[in-house]
N, C-alpha and C positions, 0 to 999 in steps of 0.2 A: 085449289083442288075442286074437281067437279062435284056438284051437290049430290049426284047419284052414288058417289063412292061412300058417302056418309050413310051407311045402311044398318047400323047397330044402335039400339036405344040404350043409353047409359044414364046413370045417376052420378052426380057429383055430390059427395058426402062431406058435410061440415062436422068436424069433431066437436064434441061438447066438453067443456071443462067444468068439473064440479068444484064446489067451494073449497074442498080439501086439496085441490090441485090435481086430482086424478082425472082420467078420461071417462066420460059417461058414454051413453049411446049416441052414435052419429046420427045426424038428421040430414035429409035430402036438401041440399042447397039449390040444385037445379037438375033438370032432366032434359036431355036433348039427343039428337041423332049424331053419330060420330063414325069416323073411319078408325078401325082398330086393327093394327098389324103387329105381329111379333117381330122383334129385331134380333134378339140373340138369347140363348139359354146357356146356363152353366150350373154345375154342382159345386157347392161350397162346403168345405169340411169345417164344422163348428163343434167344438167340444166332443169329438169322437162320434159325431152324427153327420150324415150327409143332408144338406139342405139345398133345395133347388131354387133357382132364380131365373125368371124369364123377363127380359125387358121388352116393353111394348111402346109403340108410338100411337097416341090417340089424337086425332085431329077433329076439332069442333069449331063451330062458328064462335067468334069472339064472345067471351063471357066476362063482364065486369066483375071485379072482386075475387077472381080466381086466385088462390094462393097455394104454395107448396105443402102446407099442412093439411090440405084436403085430400080425399081419396076418390078414386074412380071405381064405380061398381058396374060391371058388365055381367048381367045375369046374376049368378050367385058368387062370382069371382070378384075379389077386391084387389085393386092395384094401388100401390103407394106412389104418389107423385114425387118425382125427383127433380124435375126442371120444367119450366113453362117458357115457351117462345112465342113471340109475336113477330114473325119474320119480316113482314113488310112494315111494321110499326105504324100501321094505319088502322088498327083495331078491327080487322076483318076476320081473322082466324087465329086460333090458338093451337099450337103443337105442344102436346103434353107428353113428356117422356116419363114413363112409369116402370115400376118393377113389381112383379108378382112373386111372392115367396111362399114356400111351403109345399104341402102335398098337392094342391091344385095346380101348381106351376108346371 
């Protein structure tokens, strides 16, 4: 992917686990430029409420230690990581498939 297409500044958030097993405040694991594009959207009926989901593809330069339990922050929006690909398997670029849920979706 051309470097000029990575035009959005994002944060990769690392969730913090508290001693009681609950999640604490997430911390910034890394910040970088990325290409962010929407793939598909849908409405999900959950317990008599409509919930929105939008899937996104986020492309960044390779980032060692990136895992699916992290989240992607784009401005004030938070995306949950579903899957991470290293297509060439040469540690050049990560393709991160994410989903955004809720009112901001």
